[in-house]
C-alpha positions in Angstrom: -40.2 -51.1 22.8 -39.7 -50.0 19.2 -40.2 -47.1 17.6 -43.2 -46.7 16.6 -43.2 -44.1 13.6 -45.2 -44.6 10.6 -44.5 -42.1 7.5 -44.3 -41.7 4.2 -41.7 -38.7 3.9 -38.1 -39.5 3.6 -37.3 -39.6 7.6 -35.2 -37.1 9.0 -33.5 -39.8 11.5 -32.1 -43.4 11.7 -34.8 -44.8 14.0 -33.2 -46.1 17.4 -34.8 -48.4 19.6 -34.0 -49.5 22.8 -32.3 -52.7 21.8 -29.6 -50.1 19.6 -29.4 -48.1 22.2 -26.0 -49.9 23.8 -24.5 -50.4 19.5 -25.6 -46.8 18.7 -23.5 -44.8 22.0 -20.5 -47.5 21.3 -20.1 -45.8 18.1 -19.2 -43.1 19.8 -16.6 -43.7 22.2 -13.4 -42.1 22.4 -9.9 -44.2 21.7 -8.7 -45.3 25.1 -7.2 -43.7 27.0 -3.3 -44.3 28.1 -2.9 -45.4 31.6 -1.3 -41.7 32.2 -4.7 -40.1 31.2 -7.0 -42.6 33.2 -4.0 -41.9 36.2 -4.7 -37.8 35.0 -8.7 -38.3 35.3 -8.6 -40.1 38.3 -6.5 -37.4 40.3 -9.0 -34.7 38.7 -12.4 -36.6 39.5 -11.2 -37.0 42.9 -10.8 -33.7 43.2 -13.9 -32.5 41.5 -16.1 -35.2 43.5 -14.6 -33.1 46.8 -15.5 -29.8 45.4 -18.8 -30.6 44.2 -17.7 -30.1 40.2 -16.0 -26.9 41.2 -12.2 -26.3 40.3 -10.0 -24.8 42.9 -7.4 -23.8 40.4 -10.3 -21.5 38.6 -10.6 -20.0 41.7 -6.9 -19.8 42.5 -6.4 -18.4 38.9 -8.8 -15.4 39.6 -7.8 -14.7 42.9 -4.0 -13.9 42.3 -5.5 -11.7 38.7 -7.0 -9.7 41.2 -5.4 -9.2 43.8 -1.6 -9.0 41.7 -3.6 -6.0 39.6 -5.2 -4.5 42.8 -1.5 -4.5 44.7 -0.1 -2.3 41.3 -3.3 0.2 41.2 -2.2 2.5 44.1 -5.4 5.1 42.6 -7.8 1.7 43.7 -6.2 0.9 46.7 -6.2 4.9 47.9 -9.2 4.9 47.0 -10.4 1.9 48.8 -9.4 2.6 51.9 -10.8 6.1 52.3 -13.8 4.0 51.9 -13.1 2.3 54.6 -12.1 4.8 56.9 -15.4 6.8 56.1 -17.9 3.6 56.7 -15.5 3.6 60.1 -17.0 6.6 61.2 -20.2 6.0 60.7 -20.6 3.1 63.4 -19.8 4.9 66.3 -22.7 7.1 65.5 -25.0 4.6 64.6 -24.2 2.8 67.8 -25.5 5.3 69.7 -28.1 3.8 72.0 -30.2 7.7 72.1 -29.7 7.9 68.5 -32.2 4.6 67.8 -35.2 7.4 67.1 -33.2 9.4 65.2 -33.3 10.1 61.5 -31.1 6.9 60.0 -30.8 8.8 56.6 -28.0 11.1 57.9 -25.8 8.0 59.6 -27.3 3.9 58.3 -25.6 2.4 55.3 -28.9 0.8 55.4 -31.0 4.0 54.1 -32.0 3.6 51.2 -30.4 0.2 50.7 -33.8 -1.9 51.3 -31.8 -4.7 51.1 -34.7 -7.8 51.7 -32.8 -9.9 54.8 -33.1 -6.7 56.6 -36.5 -5.5 56.5 -38.4 -6.4 60.1 -38.8 -3.5 62.1 -36.1 -5.3 64.6 -33.3 -4.2 62.8 -33.7 -1.0 62.8 -33.0 -1.2 67.1 -29.9 -1.4 69.0 -27.3 -3.1 68.4 -28.6 -4.9 65.3 -29.0 -2.2 63.6 -25.3 -1.8 63.9 -24.5 -5.4 62.6 -26.9 -4.5 60.0 -24.9 -1.2 59.0 -21.4 -2.9 60.0 -21.9 -5.8 57.4 -23.7 -3.4 54.6 -20.8 -1.3 54.3 -18.3 -4.1 54.5 -20.0 -5.7 51.8 -20.5 -2.3 49.8 -16.5 -2.6 50.3 -16.1 -5.6 48.7 -18.0 -5.2 45.9 -16.1 -1.8 44.5 -12.9 -3.8 45.8 -13.5 -6.6 43.4 -14.3 -4.3 40.4 -13.0 -2.0 38.5 -9.7 -3.4 39.1 -7.3 -2.1 35.6 -5.8 -5.1 33.7 -8.0 -7.9 35.5 -9.7 -10.3 32.9 -13.4 -10.0 33.0 -14.3 -13.8 34.0 -11.6 -13.5 37.2 -13.3 -10.2 38.2 -16.7 -11.7 38.1 -15.3 -15.0 40.0 -13.6 -13.2 42.5 -16.6 -11.0 43.1 -18.6 -14.3 43.4 -16.4 -15.7 45.4 -16.5 -12.8 47.7 -19.9 -12.9 47.9 -20.4 -16.3 48.6 -18.3 -15.7 52.2 -20.1 -12.4 52.9 -23.5 -13.7 52.5 -22.5 -16.7 54.7 -21.3 -14.0 57.5 -24.3 -12.1 57.2 -26.0 -11.1 60.6 -29.3 -12.7 59.5 -27.7 -16.4 59.7 -26.9 -16.0 63.5 -29.2 -16.5 66.6 -26.9 -14.1 68.8 -27.4 -11.4 66.1 -30.5 -11.6 64.7 -33.5 -9.9 66.2 -36.0 -11.7 64.4 -34.7 -15.2 65.8 -34.5 -13.7 69.4 -38.0 -12.9 69.1 -39.7 -15.6 68.0 -37.2 -17.8 70.2 -38.9 -15.7 73.6 -42.5 -15.9 71.9 -41.8 -19.8 71.6 -40.2 -20.5 74.4 -37.8 -21.9 72.1 -39.6 -24.4 70.3 -38.9 -23.2 66.5 -35.3 -23.9 67.5 -36.6 -27.4 68.1 -38.9 -27.5 64.8 -35.5 -25.7 63.4 -33.3 -28.9 64.6 -36.2 -31.7 63.4 -36.0 -29.6 59.8 -32.3 -30.1 59.8 -32.4 -33.8 60.8 -35.2 -34.5 58.3 -33.1 -32.8 55.3 -29.7 -34.4 56.9 -31.0 -37.7 56.8 -32.6 -37.4 53.2 -29.1 -36.4 51.9 -27.1 -39.1 53.3 -29.3 -40.9 52.0 -30.1 -39.9 48.8 -27.6 -36.8 47.8 -30.9 -34.9 46.8 -31.6 -32.4 49.6 -35.3 -31.7 50.6 -36.8 -33.9 47.3 -38.3 -36.2 49.6 -40.6 -34.2 51.6 -41.3 -31.8 48.3 -41.7 -34.5 45.8 -44.1 -36.5 47.6 -46.4 -33.8 48.0 -46.8 -33.5 44.0 -46.5 -36.2 41.7 -46.7 -36.2 37.9 -49.9 -38.1 35.8 -51.7 -36.9 39.8 -51.2 -33.6 41.1 -49.5 -32.2 37.9 -48.8 -33.4 34.2 -52.6 -34.1 34.2 -53.5 -32.7 30.7 -55.3 -35.5 29.2 -53.0 -37.5 26.4 -51.1 -40.0 25.1 -47.8 -41.8 24.4 -48.1 -42.4 20.6 -44.5 -43.0 19.9 -41.3 -43.6 22.1 -37.2 -44.3 21.6 -34.4 -45.0 24.1 -34.0 -41.3 24.1 -37.6 -39.7 25.0 -41.3 -40.2 24.9 -43.9 -38.3 22.1 -46.9 -37.0 23.7 -50.2 -35.9 22.1 -52.9 -34.2 23.9 -56.7 -34.9 23.7 -58.3 -31.6 21.5 -60.7 -29.6 23.7 -62.2 -28.2 20.5 -64.3 -29.4 18.2 -62.2 -27.8 15.6 -57.9 -27.5 16.0 -55.2 -25.5 14.2 -54.5 -26.7 10.9 -51.1 -26.7 11.9 -49.5 -29.2 15.0 -47.5 -27.4 17.8 -44.0 -29.3 19.1 -43.0 -28.7 22.3 -39.5 -29.0 22.9 -38.3 -29.2 26.6 -34.4 -29.1 27.6 -33.2 -31.9 29.2 -31.9 -30.4 31.6 -35.6 -30.4 32.7 -38.6 -32.4 33.3 -41.2 -31.5 30.6 -43.9 -31.2 32.8 -42.8 -27.9 33.6 -45.1 -26.6 30.8 -48.2 -28.6 32.4 -48.0 -28.4 35.9 -51.8 -27.9 37.5 -54.4 -26.7 35.3 -54.7 -23.1 35.7 -50.7 -22.7 35.4 -50.6 -25.5 32.5 -49.0 -23.9 28.8 -49.8 -26.7 27.2 -53.5 -27.1 28.5 -53.8 -23.3 27.5 -52.6 -24.4 23.9 -55.0 -27.5 24.1 -57.6 -25.1 24.9 -57.0 -22.4 22.4 -57.1 -25.0 20.1 -54.1 -26.1 19.1 -52.6 -30.0 18.4 -50.4 -30.0 21.4 -47.4 -32.9 21.1 -44.8 -33.0 23.5 -41.5 -34.5 23.5 -40.5 -36.0 27.4 -36.6 -36.7 27.4 -35.9 -40.1 29.3 -33.6 -39.7 32.4 -30.3 -41.3 31.3 -28.1 -43.2 33.3 -24.6 -44.9 32.7 -25.2 -46.3 30.0 -26.0 -43.3 28.4 -22.7 -42.1 28.6 -21.6 -41.5 25.4 -24.2 -40.2 23.7 -23.9 -36.6 21.9 -25.7 -33.8 21.1 -26.3 -35.5 18.0 -28.2 -38.2 19.2 -30.6 -35.7 20.6 -30.9 -33.6 17.5 -31.4 -36.7 15.5 -33.1 -39.4 17.6 -34.9 -36.7 19.6 -36.2 -33.5 18.3 -35.5 -34.9 14.3 -37.6 -38.2 15.0 -40.1 -36.9 17.0 -40.8 -34.2 14.0 -41.2 -37.4 11.8 -43.9 -38.6 14.0 -45.8 -35.7 14.1 -45.6 -34.8 10.8 -46.6 -38.8 10.1 -49.7 -37.9 12.1 -51.1 -35.0 11.2 -49.1 -34.4 7.1 -48.7 -30.4 7.9 -46.0 -28.4 8.7 -45.5 -27.7 12.6 -45.1 -24.8 14.8 -42.1 -26.1 16.7 -41.5 -24.5 20.5 -38.2 -24.8 22.4 -37.7 -24.5 26.1 -33.9 -23.6 27.5 -31.7 -25.5 26.0 -34.4 -27.4 24.3 -34.4 -24.1 22.5 -31.1 -24.1 21.5 -31.6 -27.8 20.1 -34.7 -26.6 18.1 -32.3 -23.1 16.8 -29.7 -26.1 15.6 -32.2 -28.3 14.3 -34.3 -25.7 12.1 -31.0 -24.5 10.8 -29.7 -27.4 9.6 -33.3 -28.1 8.0 -32.7 -24.8 5.9 -29.6 -26.1 5.1 -30.6 -29.2 3.3 -33.7 -27.4 2.4 -36.5 -28.7 4.5 -37.1 -25.8 5.9 -40.7 -26.0 5.0 -41.2 -28.6 7.6 -41.4 -25.6 10.2 -44.4 -23.1 10.2 -43.0 -21.3 13.1 -40.4 -21.6 15.2 -40.7 -20.6 19.2 -37.6 -20.1 21.4 -38.3 -19.2 25.4 -35.3 -18.4 27.1 -33.2 -20.1 25.2 -29.2 -19.2 24.2 -28.0 -18.9 20.6 -25.2 -16.6 21.1 -23.0 -18.0 24.6 -20.9 -15.1 24.2 -22.3 -13.3 27.5 -24.0 -16.3 29.3 -24.9 -14.4 32.7 -23.8 -15.6 35.8 -23.6 -19.3 34.4 -20.6 -18.1 32.5 -19.0 -18.2 36.1 -18.5 -22.2 36.4 -17.2 -22.4 32.5 -13.8 -22.3 31.6 -11.1 -24.3 30.7 -10.2 -25.1 34.2 -14.0 -26.0 35.3 -14.8 -28.1 32.3 -11.6 -30.4 32.8 -12.8 -30.6 36.6 -16.3 -31.7 35.1 -15.1 -33.7 32.4 -13.0 -35.7 34.8 -15.9 -35.9 37.1 -18.6 -37.1 34.9 -16.3 -39.5 33.2 -15.8 -41.8 36.0 -19.7 -41.3 36.5 -21.0 -41.7 32.7 -23.1 -38.5 34.0 -23.7 -35.3 35.6 -26.1 -36.2 38.6 -29.0 -33.9 39.1 -27.8 -33.2 42.6 -24.3 -32.0 41.6 -26.0 -29.7 38.6 -29.0 -28.0 41.0 -25.5 -27.0 43.6 -24.2 -24.5 40.6 -27.6 -23.2 40.6 -27.6 -22.6 44.1 -24.7 -20.8 44.6 -25.8 -18.6 42.0 -28.5 -16.8 44.2 -27.5 -18.2 47.7 -28.6 -15.3 49.4 -32.1 -16.5 48.6 -31.8 -20.3 47.8 -29.2 -21.6 50.7 -29.2 -18.9 53.7 -32.8 -16.9 54.1 -34.3 -20.5 53.6 -31.8 -21.9 56.2 -32.7 -19.1 58.5 -36.3 -19.7 58.0 -36.7 -23.2 58.3 -33.7 -23.7 60.5 -33.7 -20.9 63.2 -37.3 -20.0 62.8 -38.7 -23.7 62.6 -40.8 -22.4 59.6 -40.9 -25.8 56.6 -41.8 -23.4 53.0 -44.6 -25.0 51.6 -43.8 -26.6 48.8 -45.8 -25.3 45.5 -45.8 -27.1 42.1 -42.7 -25.3 40.7 -41.0 -26.7 43.8 -42.2 -29.7 43.6 -40.6 -29.4 39.4 -37.9 -28.5 40.5 -36.7 -30.9 43.0 -37.5 -33.7 40.6 -34.3 -33.6 39.0 -32.4 -35.4 36.5 -29.0 -36.2 34.6 -27.3 -35.5 31.4 -24.9 -37.7 29.5 -21.3 -37.5 29.9 -20.3 -36.6 26.3 -23.4 -34.8 25.4 -22.9 -32.5 28.5 -19.3 -31.9 27.4 -19.9 -31.0 23.9 -22.5 -28.6 25.3 -20.5 -27.1 27.6 -17.3 -27.1 25.0 -18.7 -26.2 21.9 -21.7 -24.1 22.8 -20.7 -22.4 26.1 -16.9 -21.9 25.9 -16.2 -21.5 21.8 -19.6 -20.0 20.8 -19.4 -22.0 17.8 -23.6 -22.0 16.9 -23.0 -17.8 17.3 -20.0 -18.0 14.9 -21.0 -20.5 12.3 -18.4 -23.3 13.4 -21.2 -25.2 14.5 -21.6 -29.0 12.3 -24.4 -31.1 11.8 -23.6 -34.2 10.0 -20.2 -32.5 9.2 -21.4 -29.4 7.8 -21.6 -26.3 9.4 -25.1 -24.7 10.2 -26.0 -21.2 9.9 -29.0 -19.2 11.9 -29.0 -17.0 9.5 -30.3 -19.6 6.5 -33.1 -20.1 8.6 -36.6 -18.4 6.7 -39.7 -19.5 9.3 -40.6 -16.7 11.4 -39.7 -16.9 15.0 -41.2 -16.0 18.5 -38.8 -15.4 21.1 -39.0 -15.0 24.4 -36.4 -13.3 27.5 -37.3 -12.9 31.0 -36.5 -9.9 33.0 -34.3 -11.6 35.7 -33.3 -14.4 34.2 -29.6 -15.7 35.6 -29.6 -19.1 33.4 -30.3 -17.0 29.6 -30.0 -13.6 30.6 -32.4 -11.5 28.3 -29.6 -9.6 26.5 -28.1 -12.5 25.5 -31.2 -13.9 24.1 -32.1 -10.8 22.4 -28.5 -11.1 20.2 -30.7 -13.6 18.0 -31.4 -10.4 16.4 -27.6 -10.3 14.8 -27.9 -13.8 14.0 -31.1 -14.0 11.8 -32.9 -11.8 9.0 -36.0 -13.3 9.3 -39.3 -12.2 10.9 -38.5 -12.3 14.7 -41.1 -10.9 16.7 -39.0 -10.9 20.9 -41.1 -10.7 24.1 -39.9 -9.3 27.7 -41.6 -10.8 30.3 -41.7 -10.0 33.8 -40.0 -13.3 36.3 -37.2 -15.4 36.0 -36.3 -18.2 33.8 -38.8 -20.5 35.2 -41.0 -18.2 36.7 -41.5 -16.0 33.9 -42.3 -18.7 31.1 -45.1 -20.7 33.8 -47.1 -17.0 33.6 -50.6 -17.9 32.7 -53.4 -15.4 32.7 -54.5 -13.6 35.8 -51.5 -14.4 37.6 -50.6 -11.3 39.6 -48.1 -8.8 39.0 -47.1 -10.1 35.6 -46.6 -7.6 32.5 -44.4 -8.2 29.1 -43.1 -6.2 26.2 -43.8 -7.0 22.5 -42.1 -5.8 19.4 -41.7 -7.6 16.1 -38.4 -7.2 13.9 -39.8 -7.7 10.0 -37.6 -9.6 7.7 -34.7 -7.3 6.8 -35.1 -4.8 8.8 -32.4 -2.7 10.2 -30.8 -3.7 13.9 -32.3 -1.8 17.0 -30.5 -2.7 20.3 -31.9 -4.1 23.5 -31.9 0.1 24.4 -33.8 1.2 21.8 -36.2 -2.0 22.1 -36.9 -1.5 26.1 -37.3 2.9 25.2 -39.7 2.2 22.0 -41.4 -1.2 23.0 -44.3 0.1 26.1 -45.5 -2.2 28.6 -48.2 -4.7 28.5 -49.9 -6.2 31.5 -50.8 -9.3 32.0 -49.4 -13.0 30.4 -47.7 -13.1 27.5 -49.5 -16.1 26.6 -52.1 -14.6 25.1 -49.8 -12.9 23.0 -48.1 -16.0 21.7 -51.7 -17.0 21.3 -52.7 -14.6 19.1 -49.3 -14.8 16.7 -49.5 -18.3 16.3 -53.0 -17.9 14.7 -51.4 -15.1 12.7 -49.3 -17.6 11.6 -51.6 -20.8 11.5 -53.5 -21.4 7.8 -57.0 -22.2 8.9 -58.4 -25.1 11.3 -59.2 -29.1 10.7 -61.7 -31.2 12.7 -59.8 -31.9 16.3 -57.3 -34.7 16.0 -57.7 -37.9 18.3 -54.4 -39.7 19.2 -54.6 -42.8 18.9 -54.0 -45.6 21.6 -50.3 -45.6 21.6 -48.7 -47.2 24.6 -50.2 -45.8 27.6 -51.8 -42.2 29.1 -49.8 -39.2 29.8 -47.1 -38.4 31.4 -45.7 -41.8 30.0 -43.2 -43.8 31.5 -40.0 -41.8 31.2 -41.1 -38.8 33.7 -41.6 -41.2 36.7 -37.8 -41.9 35.8 -35.8 -41.1 38.9 
């Protein structure tokens, strides 16, 4: 397997072949650890493995900070005691059998709350409404107790609130047969068949987890296979190195836009989230609209890739693929990056601008990608010095961060829906969640090399070097303010990974033309938002070059909502920033059919 790039232009990278990969990786290895360091790391790795990569010390520090400051805040304590006393007076009224037909608005904690866990009518019957109201009152009390305590460090307050939420979600009356009227009704109606089916589901999941540590991946992923059910847009692998493959898609129109599109997905995910089924494939949409589309498909790294860093992904990933696209099309490129791939693209665009080569990019598009990490949202709960020490030790032993370990953190962020609601549905009601293409993709987890992930978390998340102008490429700092190419930036309203308020901060780091789109949905579903998808809407506004900064609150109040998919908005924007059409470009014979080999690696 060899590098197949042929270009007359000066390459942006030094090509990397499979044979050369171990030698290149060896250049980046840290100095040998002393016996004491190895002993420390072994102990930390063992502890991190037992706690699924989480740091118990971080939680202990947060609890001590919160509890200590609460203890010396008599006003806050009195306020919490008053609320507890008031809430205790609600439950006798809620427990009256005769009050079943009364107006709940007078006494029920649930009134106006509309918690999705308790929407069934059976929760309004006694005694279940008492269980519900008591639980919601306790949940509200703990939410008040872990917020607004004077003197508590913000990160510690968020971590204490997160820990309290995890325990409360686990204790919800909806999780137990004795206190869940919906489960009881289903058990009586089905003569217990739902519990038998639930036990069978649990055994299947427990067997799969014990065997592969991938949860329910098998029964989901087998239903949607890349190349058969998803990732079926016709194309070919036109270039490959040890780190990634480059896919070029067959044209569907006689003429195409002069400038091609290069998609840079995140290596946290398989690329085909952007090429699911034909009806919800963003890549197919681009091809149908008359664009020459390329995408990077990252290799799923193993222990041998432990010392690959961010600069390897930049040089032998983005820059190498950009060289390959230029060698085939001879034009500037519309580059689009998703999530971490968008962050890499922003770094690459800034490096090109610093070196006077920004004319290689016709435009830059970022999908749910952070460039300022000062407010990373709930994901920041797992990022501090103690947590990074635990992760460092765990990945040092493994050589990578496993997909199952990574998905566990994301599930904890939304445990109410991804863990407890699913357990009630599948184990108590016996109803398997019907797999979808997006669920299949989500279960197709990937790994991340040790060195790259630590660099990413330390330099970007923890130190925020990119936004501060401290991040270096080839030993020299880069600045996003150097980028002159027009930008199209997409944020999603319910994003737990890249909160749109943080994505919006790119306005503070650049002065070029920047079109910002805020769309309905979350980190994944907001991007997979094809035309015709029900309930989709977006806002779109452009900041002209060197225009004054407009706050996100002004953006929300001044930008009207447009019904439909943002894909068509991006298509129109790309047309405005293209320079005409050329005859359709057919992919060369290449190295095989899309979706290639790397996407199939587990």
